[in-house]
All heavy atoms as TSV, in Angstrom:
chain	resi	resn	atom	element	x	y	z
A	1	MET	N	N	238.663	199.831	35.944
A	1	MET	CA	C	239.177	198.484	35.906
A	1	MET	C	C	239.273	197.962	37.332
A	1	MET	O	O	239.282	198.740	38.287
A	1	MET	CB	C	240.521	198.435	35.193
A	1	MET	CG	C	241.679	199.011	35.947
A	1	MET	SD	S	243.200	198.847	34.997
A	1	MET	CE	C	244.295	199.675	36.103
A	2	THR	N	N	239.343	196.669	37.445
A	2	THR	CA	C	239.451	196.032	38.754
A	2	THR	C	C	240.723	195.194	38.793
A	2	THR	O	O	240.973	194.416	37.873
A	2	THR	CB	C	238.231	195.117	39.007
A	2	THR	OG1	O	237.042	195.888	38.863
A	2	THR	CG2	C	238.282	194.502	40.384
A	3	VAL	N	N	241.520	195.377	39.836
A	3	VAL	CA	C	242.746	194.610	39.999
A	3	VAL	C	C	242.642	193.850	41.315
A	3	VAL	O	O	242.540	194.456	42.385
A	3	VAL	CB	C	243.990	195.524	40.004
A	3	VAL	CG1	C	245.257	194.704	40.221
A	3	VAL	CG2	C	244.073	196.322	38.710
A	4	ASN	N	N	242.652	192.525	41.223
A	4	ASN	CA	C	242.531	191.652	42.393
A	4	ASN	C	C	241.369	192.074	43.289
A	4	ASN	O	O	241.492	192.156	44.503
A	4	ASN	CB	C	243.832	191.590	43.180
A	4	ASN	CG	C	244.903	190.782	42.462
A	4	ASN	OD1	O	244.678	190.249	41.387
A	4	ASN	ND2	N	246.069	190.705	43.037
A	5	GLY	N	N	240.236	192.341	42.659
A	5	GLY	CA	C	239.013	192.637	43.383
A	5	GLY	C	C	238.849	194.078	43.840
A	5	GLY	O	O	237.829	194.429	44.420
A	6	GLU	N	N	239.825	194.936	43.573
A	6	GLU	CA	C	239.743	196.339	43.988
A	6	GLU	C	C	239.668	197.254	42.767
A	6	GLU	O	O	240.449	197.111	41.830
A	6	GLU	CB	C	240.968	196.725	44.817
A	6	GLU	CG	C	241.048	195.990	46.136
A	6	GLU	CD	C	242.211	196.459	46.991
A	6	GLU	OE1	O	242.727	197.581	46.767
A	6	GLU	OE2	O	242.616	195.693	47.867
A	7	ALA	N	N	238.721	198.177	42.802
A	7	ALA	CA	C	238.604	199.145	41.711
A	7	ALA	C	C	239.823	200.057	41.703
A	7	ALA	O	O	240.295	200.479	42.749
A	7	ALA	CB	C	237.331	199.962	41.873
A	8	ARG	N	N	240.343	200.304	40.516
A	8	ARG	CA	C	241.485	201.209	40.340
A	8	ARG	C	C	241.170	202.158	39.199
A	8	ARG	O	O	240.549	201.757	38.221
A	8	ARG	CB	C	242.758	200.438	39.978
A	8	ARG	CG	C	243.328	199.622	41.104
A	8	ARG	CD	C	244.652	198.992	40.667
A	8	ARG	NE	N	245.626	199.958	40.220
A	8	ARG	CZ	C	246.579	200.486	40.996
A	8	ARG	NH1	N	246.662	200.159	42.252
A	8	ARG	NH2	N	247.441	201.345	40.501
A	9	PRO	N	N	241.644	203.391	39.307
A	9	PRO	CA	C	241.448	204.303	38.184
A	9	PRO	C	C	242.280	203.836	36.992
A	9	PRO	O	O	243.366	203.273	37.166
A	9	PRO	CB	C	241.948	205.644	38.716
A	9	PRO	CG	C	242.850	205.301	39.847
A	9	PRO	CD	C	242.372	203.998	40.408
A	10	LEU	N	N	241.759	204.051	35.821
A	10	LEU	CA	C	242.458	203.658	34.600
A	10	LEU	C	C	243.155	204.873	34.019
A	10	LEU	O	O	242.521	205.884	33.711
A	10	LEU	CB	C	241.471	203.085	33.588
A	10	LEU	CG	C	242.047	202.712	32.230
A	10	LEU	CD1	C	243.063	201.575	32.390
A	10	LEU	CD2	C	240.936	202.299	31.290
A	11	THR	N	N	244.452	204.779	33.883
A	11	THR	CA	C	245.232	205.820	33.229
A	11	THR	C	C	245.181	205.559	31.732
A	11	THR	O	O	245.464	204.436	31.303
A	11	THR	CB	C	246.703	205.773	33.704
A	11	THR	OG1	O	246.729	205.893	35.123
A	11	THR	CG2	C	247.532	206.856	33.062
A	12	PRO	N	N	244.798	206.531	30.925
A	12	PRO	CA	C	244.730	206.307	29.476
A	12	PRO	C	C	246.067	205.787	28.938
A	12	PRO	O	O	247.137	206.287	29.293
A	12	PRO	CB	C	244.423	207.694	28.913
A	12	PRO	CG	C	243.734	208.410	30.036
A	12	PRO	CD	C	244.399	207.894	31.286
A	13	GLY	N	N	245.993	204.739	28.129
A	13	GLY	CA	C	247.191	204.169	27.516
A	13	GLY	C	C	247.935	203.173	28.391
A	13	GLY	O	O	248.966	202.649	27.970
A	14	LEU	N	N	247.434	202.904	29.596
A	14	LEU	CA	C	248.119	201.970	30.497
A	14	LEU	C	C	248.124	200.575	29.890
A	14	LEU	O	O	247.105	200.073	29.436
A	14	LEU	CB	C	247.409	201.936	31.857
A	14	LEU	CG	C	248.047	201.036	32.919
A	14	LEU	CD1	C	249.399	201.594	33.345
A	14	LEU	CD2	C	247.121	200.890	34.117
A	15	THR	N	N	249.294	199.952	29.874
A	15	THR	CA	C	249.411	198.581	29.378
A	15	THR	C	C	249.531	197.621	30.550
A	15	THR	O	O	249.845	198.026	31.677
A	15	THR	CB	C	250.645	198.416	28.475
A	15	THR	OG1	O	251.821	198.636	29.261
A	15	THR	CG2	C	250.611	199.366	27.281
A	16	LEU	N	N	249.307	196.354	30.266
A	16	LEU	CA	C	249.443	195.339	31.303
A	16	LEU	C	C	250.860	195.310	31.855
A	16	LEU	O	O	251.077	195.254	33.062
A	16	LEU	CB	C	249.053	193.974	30.740
A	16	LEU	CG	C	249.076	192.802	31.696
A	16	LEU	CD1	C	248.233	193.078	32.934
A	16	LEU	CD2	C	248.598	191.544	30.986
A	17	HIS	N	N	251.828	195.391	30.973
A	17	HIS	CA	C	253.231	195.404	31.398
A	17	HIS	C	C	253.514	196.605	32.308
A	17	HIS	O	O	254.154	196.475	33.350
A	17	HIS	CB	C	254.132	195.436	30.162
A	17	HIS	CG	C	255.578	195.332	30.468
A	17	HIS	ND1	N	256.182	194.151	30.827
A	17	HIS	CD2	C	256.549	196.265	30.488
A	17	HIS	CE1	C	257.460	194.361	31.050
A	17	HIS	NE2	N	257.707	195.641	30.855
A	18	ALA	N	N	253.002	197.768	31.941
A	18	ALA	CA	C	253.210	198.976	32.746
A	18	ALA	C	C	252.499	198.877	34.086
A	18	ALA	O	O	253.014	199.361	35.099
A	18	ALA	CB	C	252.741	200.207	31.985
A	19	LEU	N	N	251.329	198.233	34.126
A	19	LEU	CA	C	250.616	198.056	35.388
A	19	LEU	C	C	251.464	197.257	36.368
A	19	LEU	O	O	251.601	197.632	37.534
A	19	LEU	CB	C	249.275	197.357	35.158
A	19	LEU	CG	C	248.503	196.989	36.428
A	19	LEU	CD1	C	248.076	198.233	37.193
A	19	LEU	CD2	C	247.311	196.110	36.094
A	20	LEU	N	N	252.062	196.166	35.904
A	20	LEU	CA	C	252.921	195.370	36.790
A	20	LEU	C	C	254.083	196.212	37.301
A	20	LEU	O	O	254.424	196.166	38.479
A	20	LEU	CB	C	253.430	194.131	36.060
A	20	LEU	CG	C	252.382	193.087	35.699
A	20	LEU	CD1	C	253.022	191.952	34.901
A	20	LEU	CD2	C	251.675	192.557	36.922
A	21	ARG	N	N	254.670	196.992	36.420
A	21	ARG	CA	C	255.784	197.861	36.823
A	21	ARG	C	C	255.318	198.884	37.857
A	21	ARG	O	O	255.967	199.089	38.872
A	21	ARG	CB	C	256.368	198.564	35.594
A	21	ARG	CG	C	257.592	199.411	35.936
A	21	ARG	CD	C	258.047	200.266	34.773
A	21	ARG	NE	N	256.992	201.234	34.473
A	21	ARG	CZ	C	256.490	201.442	33.263
A	21	ARG	NH1	N	256.926	200.776	32.215
A	21	ARG	NH2	N	255.540	202.337	33.086
A	22	ASP	N	N	254.152	199.506	37.610
A	22	ASP	CA	C	253.624	200.519	38.528
A	22	ASP	C	C	253.319	199.937	39.907
A	22	ASP	O	O	253.398	200.637	40.913
A	22	ASP	CB	C	252.368	201.170	37.968
A	22	ASP	CG	C	252.648	202.050	36.761
A	22	ASP	OD1	O	253.839	202.306	36.453
A	22	ASP	OD2	O	251.663	202.463	36.108
A	23	LEU	N	N	252.948	198.656	39.947
A	23	LEU	CA	C	252.633	197.990	41.213
A	23	LEU	C	C	253.875	197.372	41.864
A	23	LEU	O	O	253.781	196.694	42.873
A	23	LEU	CB	C	251.575	196.904	40.988
A	23	LEU	CG	C	250.200	197.408	40.543
A	23	LEU	CD1	C	249.299	196.229	40.185
A	23	LEU	CD2	C	249.559	198.264	41.625
A	24	ASN	N	N	255.042	197.610	41.255
A	24	ASN	CA	C	256.314	197.049	41.744
A	24	ASN	C	C	256.255	195.531	41.868
A	24	ASN	O	O	256.708	194.951	42.848
A	24	ASN	CB	C	256.713	197.675	43.081
A	24	ASN	CG	C	257.031	199.135	42.957
A	24	ASN	OD1	O	257.671	199.551	41.990
A	24	ASN	ND2	N	256.565	199.925	43.888
A	25	ILE	N	N	255.690	194.891	40.838
A	25	ILE	CA	C	255.573	193.445	40.813
A	25	ILE	C	C	256.545	192.894	39.777
A	25	ILE	O	O	256.551	193.327	38.619
A	25	ILE	CB	C	254.129	193.024	40.469
A	25	ILE	CG1	C	253.198	193.453	41.606
A	25	ILE	CG2	C	254.047	191.533	40.217
A	25	ILE	CD1	C	251.735	193.193	41.335
A	26	ASP	N	N	257.363	191.934	40.201
A	26	ASP	CA	C	258.307	191.274	39.304
A	26	ASP	C	C	257.513	190.348	38.380
A	26	ASP	O	O	256.928	189.367	38.846
A	26	ASP	CB	C	259.315	190.474	40.120
A	26	ASP	CG	C	260.331	189.738	39.275
A	26	ASP	OD1	O	260.237	189.763	38.027
A	26	ASP	OD2	O	261.229	189.114	39.868
A	27	PRO	N	N	257.465	190.630	37.084
A	27	PRO	CA	C	256.674	189.817	36.170
A	27	PRO	C	C	257.063	188.342	36.161
A	27	PRO	O	O	256.236	187.486	35.881
A	27	PRO	CB	C	256.933	190.448	34.800
A	27	PRO	CG	C	257.402	191.816	35.078
A	27	PRO	CD	C	258.109	191.755	36.409
A	28	ALA	N	N	258.301	188.035	36.486
A	28	ALA	CA	C	258.756	186.643	36.473
A	28	ALA	C	C	258.133	185.820	37.597
A	28	ALA	O	O	258.185	184.603	37.571
A	28	ALA	CB	C	260.281	186.602	36.570
A	29	ARG	N	N	257.533	186.475	38.572
A	29	ARG	CA	C	257.003	185.765	39.740
A	29	ARG	C	C	255.478	185.728	39.808
A	29	ARG	O	O	254.926	185.378	40.840
A	29	ARG	CB	C	257.546	186.398	41.012
A	29	ARG	CG	C	259.054	186.314	41.090
A	29	ARG	CD	C	259.541	186.710	42.458
A	29	ARG	NE	N	260.956	186.552	42.574
A	29	ARG	CZ	C	261.560	185.439	42.964
A	29	ARG	NH1	N	260.864	184.379	43.247
A	29	ARG	NH2	N	262.862	185.387	43.063
A	30	VAL	N	N	254.821	186.091	38.705
A	30	VAL	CA	C	253.355	186.121	38.721
A	30	VAL	C	C	252.772	185.541	37.433
A	30	VAL	O	O	253.453	185.412	36.426
A	30	VAL	CB	C	252.812	187.562	38.909
A	30	VAL	CG1	C	253.232	188.145	40.238
A	30	VAL	CG2	C	253.215	188.466	37.755
A	31	ALA	N	N	251.499	185.223	37.511
A	31	ALA	CA	C	250.674	184.953	36.339
A	31	ALA	C	C	249.573	186.006	36.377
A	31	ALA	O	O	249.155	186.440	37.456
A	31	ALA	CB	C	250.088	183.553	36.393
A	32	VAL	N	N	249.121	186.426	35.216
A	32	VAL	CA	C	248.146	187.505	35.150
A	32	VAL	C	C	246.965	187.088	34.273
A	32	VAL	O	O	247.150	186.612	33.159
A	32	VAL	CB	C	248.785	188.780	34.555
A	32	VAL	CG1	C	247.795	189.926	34.550
A	32	VAL	CG2	C	250.042	189.166	35.314
A	33	GLY	N	N	245.771	187.287	34.815
A	33	GLY	CA	C	244.562	187.067	34.045
A	33	GLY	C	C	243.923	188.409	33.736
A	33	GLY	O	O	243.800	189.258	34.613
A	34	VAL	N	N	243.554	188.598	32.474
A	34	VAL	CA	C	242.826	189.798	32.055
A	34	VAL	C	C	241.560	189.305	31.369
A	34	VAL	O	O	241.634	188.688	30.295
A	34	VAL	CB	C	243.637	190.677	31.087
A	34	VAL	CG1	C	242.828	191.913	30.690
A	34	VAL	CG2	C	244.961	191.079	31.694
A	35	ASN	N	N	240.427	189.522	32.040
A	35	ASN	CA	C	239.155	189.019	31.545
A	35	ASN	C	C	239.280	187.502	31.358
A	35	ASN	O	O	239.458	186.802	32.332
A	35	ASN	CB	C	238.715	189.775	30.305
A	35	ASN	CG	C	238.628	191.268	30.564
A	35	ASN	OD1	O	238.220	191.706	31.630
A	35	ASN	ND2	N	239.044	192.061	29.592
A	36	ASP	N	N	239.240	186.997	30.143
A	36	ASP	CA	C	239.323	185.548	29.919
A	36	ASP	C	C	240.692	185.098	29.415
A	36	ASP	O	O	240.861	183.936	29.059
A	36	ASP	CB	C	238.252	185.113	28.906
A	36	ASP	CG	C	236.850	185.238	29.472
A	36	ASP	OD1	O	236.685	185.046	30.697
A	36	ASP	OD2	O	235.926	185.521	28.696
A	37	ASP	N	N	241.667	185.988	29.375
A	37	ASP	CA	C	243.005	185.655	28.896
A	37	ASP	C	C	243.954	185.527	30.077
A	37	ASP	O	O	243.898	186.319	31.010
A	37	ASP	CB	C	243.525	186.745	27.951
A	37	ASP	CG	C	242.648	186.920	26.724
A	37	ASP	OD1	O	242.129	185.908	26.215
A	37	ASP	OD2	O	242.475	188.069	26.284
A	38	VAL	N	N	244.858	184.528	30.015
A	38	VAL	CA	C	245.828	184.317	31.088
A	38	VAL	C	C	247.226	184.353	30.473
A	38	VAL	O	O	247.467	183.762	29.427
A	38	VAL	CB	C	245.597	182.966	31.798
A	38	VAL	CG1	C	246.646	182.726	32.865
A	38	VAL	CG2	C	244.197	182.915	32.390
A	39	TYR	N	N	248.134	185.054	31.161
A	39	TYR	CA	C	249.501	185.200	30.670
A	39	TYR	C	C	250.484	184.890	31.788
A	39	TYR	O	O	250.276	185.317	32.916
A	39	TYR	CB	C	249.778	186.651	30.237
A	39	TYR	CG	C	248.799	187.201	29.254
A	39	TYR	CD1	C	247.756	188.014	29.681
A	39	TYR	CD2	C	248.917	186.928	27.902
A	39	TYR	CE1	C	246.846	188.544	28.783
A	39	TYR	CE2	C	248.005	187.450	26.993
A	39	TYR	CZ	C	246.977	188.259	27.436
A	39	TYR	OH	O	246.079	188.779	26.559
A	40	PRO	N	N	251.596	184.198	31.467
A	40	PRO	CA	C	252.698	184.176	32.426
A	40	PRO	C	C	253.166	185.626	32.551
A	40	PRO	O	O	253.268	186.325	31.544
A	40	PRO	CB	C	253.760	183.318	31.756
A	40	PRO	CG	C	253.060	182.591	30.648
A	40	PRO	CD	C	251.889	183.456	30.261
A	41	GLY	N	N	253.406	186.083	33.754
A	41	GLY	CA	C	253.757	187.488	33.952
A	41	GLY	C	C	254.944	187.947	33.138
A	41	GLY	O	O	254.975	189.072	32.652
A	42	ALA	N	N	255.935	187.068	32.971
A	42	ALA	CA	C	257.123	187.441	32.207
A	42	ALA	C	C	256.787	187.687	30.745
A	42	ALA	O	O	257.548	188.322	30.027
A	42	ALA	CB	C	258.187	186.361	32.333
A	43	ARG	N	N	255.629	187.207	30.320
A	43	ARG	CA	C	255.202	187.419	28.938
A	43	ARG	C	C	254.000	188.353	28.870
A	43	ARG	O	O	253.260	188.344	27.903
A	43	ARG	CB	C	254.858	186.086	28.289
A	43	ARG	CG	C	256.069	185.211	28.130
A	43	ARG	CD	C	255.770	184.019	27.294
A	43	ARG	NE	N	256.971	183.205	27.175
A	43	ARG	CZ	C	256.959	181.936	26.896
A	43	ARG	NH1	N	255.830	181.315	26.696
A	43	ARG	NH2	N	258.076	181.275	26.800
A	44	ALA	N	N	253.825	189.138	29.920
A	44	ALA	CA	C	252.708	190.089	29.939
A	44	ALA	C	C	252.838	191.004	28.734
A	44	ALA	O	O	253.860	191.645	28.538
A	44	ALA	CB	C	252.714	190.906	31.221
A	45	PRO	N	N	251.822	191.037	27.918
A	45	PRO	CA	C	251.921	191.840	26.700
A	45	PRO	C	C	251.811	193.332	26.985
A	45	PRO	O	O	251.385	193.748	28.054
A	45	PRO	CB	C	250.722	191.367	25.878
A	45	PRO	CG	C	249.735	190.931	26.901
A	45	PRO	CD	C	250.537	190.373	28.041
A	46	HIS	N	N	252.189	194.079	26.010
A	46	HIS	CA	C	252.031	195.531	26.096
A	46	HIS	C	C	250.618	195.874	25.632
A	46	HIS	O	O	250.408	196.854	24.935
A	46	HIS	CB	C	253.103	196.234	25.267
A	46	HIS	CG	C	254.460	196.094	25.850
A	46	HIS	ND1	N	254.898	196.854	26.903
A	46	HIS	CD2	C	255.472	195.249	25.568
A	46	HIS	CE1	C	256.123	196.498	27.224
A	46	HIS	NE2	N	256.493	195.523	26.440
A	47	ARG	N	N	249.676	195.029	26.038
A	47	ARG	CA	C	248.260	195.200	25.715
A	47	ARG	C	C	247.720	196.405	26.475
A	47	ARG	O	O	247.928	196.538	27.684
A	47	ARG	CB	C	247.526	193.929	26.145
A	47	ARG	CG	C	246.048	194.058	26.177
A	47	ARG	CD	C	245.425	192.827	26.806
A	47	ARG	NE	N	243.994	193.005	26.879
A	47	ARG	CZ	C	243.161	192.042	27.116
A	47	ARG	NH1	N	243.592	190.824	27.317
A	47	ARG	NH2	N	241.879	192.282	27.170
A	48	THR	N	N	247.012	197.283	25.776
A	48	THR	CA	C	246.411	198.438	26.428
A	48	THR	C	C	245.183	197.991	27.208
A	48	THR	O	O	244.330	197.277	26.685
A	48	THR	CB	C	246.022	199.499	25.387
A	48	THR	OG1	O	247.199	199.880	24.658
A	48	THR	CG2	C	245.432	200.729	26.059
A	49	LEU	N	N	245.116	198.392	28.464
A	49	LEU	CA	C	243.982	198.038	29.309
A	49	LEU	C	C	242.828	198.997	29.045
A	49	LEU	O	O	243.038	200.144	28.653
A	49	LEU	CB	C	244.405	198.078	30.775
A	49	LEU	CG	C	245.506	197.074	31.129
A	49	LEU	CD1	C	246.002	197.310	32.544
A	49	LEU	CD2	C	245.022	195.653	30.952
A	50	GLU	N	N	241.619	198.496	29.274
A	50	GLU	CA	C	240.426	199.286	28.995
A	50	GLU	C	C	239.525	199.353	30.219
A	50	GLU	O	O	239.610	198.491	31.111
A	50	GLU	CB	C	239.656	198.655	27.837
A	50	GLU	CG	C	240.449	198.597	26.553
A	50	GLU	CD	C	239.706	197.895	25.445
A	50	GLU	OE1	O	238.509	197.598	25.616
A	50	GLU	OE2	O	240.324	197.651	24.399
A	51	ALA	N	N	238.657	200.346	30.249
A	51	ALA	CA	C	237.672	200.452	31.326
A	51	ALA	C	C	236.868	199.162	31.371
A	51	ALA	O	O	236.505	198.618	30.336
A	51	ALA	CB	C	236.755	201.643	31.092
A	52	GLY	N	N	236.633	198.652	32.556
A	52	GLY	CA	C	235.861	197.430	32.714
A	52	GLY	C	C	236.694	196.162	32.726
A	52	GLY	O	O	236.179	195.087	33.024
A	53	ASP	N	N	237.988	196.261	32.411
A	53	ASP	CA	C	238.840	195.074	32.464
A	53	ASP	C	C	238.928	194.553	33.893
A	53	ASP	O	O	238.997	195.337	34.848
A	53	ASP	CB	C	240.254	195.371	31.957
A	53	ASP	CG	C	240.369	195.371	30.443
A	53	ASP	OD1	O	239.437	194.886	29.773
A	53	ASP	OD2	O	241.401	195.845	29.935
A	54	VAL	N	N	238.934	193.238	34.007
A	54	VAL	CA	C	239.103	192.581	35.304
A	54	VAL	C	C	240.445	191.872	35.266
A	54	VAL	O	O	240.660	190.976	34.452
A	54	VAL	CB	C	237.960	191.578	35.586
A	54	VAL	CG1	C	238.207	190.858	36.898
A	54	VAL	CG2	C	236.624	192.297	35.606
A	55	ILE	N	N	241.347	192.305	36.143
A	55	ILE	CA	C	242.711	191.794	36.167
A	55	ILE	C	C	242.942	191.067	37.484
A	55	ILE	O	O	242.638	191.597	38.555
A	55	ILE	CB	C	243.721	192.953	36.008
A	55	ILE	CG1	C	243.482	193.645	34.672
A	55	ILE	CG2	C	245.151	192.458	36.107
A	55	ILE	CD1	C	243.461	195.115	34.767
A	56	GLU	N	N	243.472	189.853	37.383
A	56	GLU	CA	C	243.851	189.092	38.565
A	56	GLU	C	C	245.332	188.793	38.454
A	56	GLU	O	O	245.793	188.243	37.444
A	56	GLU	CB	C	243.053	187.783	38.658
A	56	GLU	CG	C	241.588	187.983	38.941
A	56	GLU	CD	C	241.292	188.548	40.324
A	56	GLU	OE1	O	242.041	188.274	41.274
A	56	GLU	OE2	O	240.284	189.275	40.443
A	57	ILE	N	N	246.082	189.158	39.492
A	57	ILE	CA	C	247.516	188.909	39.530
A	57	ILE	C	C	247.758	187.880	40.624
A	57	ILE	O	O	247.400	188.090	41.770
A	57	ILE	CB	C	248.291	190.209	39.816
A	57	ILE	CG1	C	247.956	191.257	38.762
A	57	ILE	CG2	C	249.801	189.923	39.862
A	57	ILE	CD1	C	248.450	192.649	39.102
A	58	VAL	N	N	248.368	186.750	40.225
A	58	VAL	CA	C	248.594	185.652	41.161
A	58	VAL	C	C	250.084	185.390	41.259
A	58	VAL	O	O	250.759	185.196	40.233
A	58	VAL	CB	C	247.862	184.385	40.669
A	58	VAL	CG1	C	248.084	183.237	41.642
A	58	VAL	CG2	C	246.387	184.655	40.470
A	59	ARG	N	N	250.592	185.383	42.464
A	59	ARG	CA	C	252.020	185.084	42.662
A	59	ARG	C	C	252.258	183.590	42.486
A	59	ARG	O	O	251.517	182.772	42.999
A	59	ARG	CB	C	252.465	185.524	44.045
A	59	ARG	CG	C	252.359	187.026	44.219
A	59	ARG	CD	C	253.191	187.532	45.365
A	59	ARG	NE	N	252.920	188.935	45.602
A	59	ARG	CZ	C	253.475	189.932	44.934
A	59	ARG	NH1	N	254.329	189.669	43.998
A	59	ARG	NH2	N	253.169	191.184	45.196
A	60	VAL	N	N	253.323	183.277	41.747
A	60	VAL	CA	C	253.702	181.894	41.505
A	60	VAL	C	C	254.672	181.474	42.598
A	60	VAL	O	O	255.664	182.156	42.852
A	60	VAL	CB	C	254.357	181.753	40.113
A	60	VAL	CG1	C	254.813	180.324	39.881
A	60	VAL	CG2	C	253.396	182.211	39.034
A	61	ILE	N	N	254.349	180.367	43.254
A	61	ILE	CA	C	255.194	179.859	44.339
A	61	ILE	C	C	255.635	178.454	43.977
A	61	ILE	O	O	254.825	177.579	43.720
A	61	ILE	CB	C	254.421	179.847	45.673
A	61	ILE	CG1	C	253.972	181.257	46.040
A	61	ILE	CG2	C	255.281	179.236	46.780
A	61	ILE	CD1	C	253.085	181.333	47.244
A	62	GLY	N	N	256.948	178.265	43.918
A	62	GLY	CA	C	257.487	176.948	43.610
A	62	GLY	C	C	257.629	176.128	44.876
A	62	GLY	O	O	257.730	176.647	45.974
A	63	GLY	N	N	257.591	174.857	44.710
A	63	GLY	CA	C	257.727	173.972	45.863
A	63	GLY	C	C	258.161	172.592	45.406
A	63	GLY	O	O	258.312	172.331	44.233
A	64	GLY	N	N	258.318	171.745	46.365
A	64	GLY	CA	C	258.777	170.433	45.944
A	64	GLY	C	C	258.468	169.377	46.891
A	64	GLY	O	O	257.801	169.170	47.755
């Protein structure tokens, strides 16, 4: 799988939610794209990731 342009080994059974936890990323502060699906990080599903998945994690920055 690829995370933000870098190849990463895939741990069998790894979910999107667990990936964010493993990367020490606060789900409330990111949006996540997996292939053609986009999720607010706080709603990252417990979807099992697969070999070949392309994941993009984008930090959400508020402003005014």
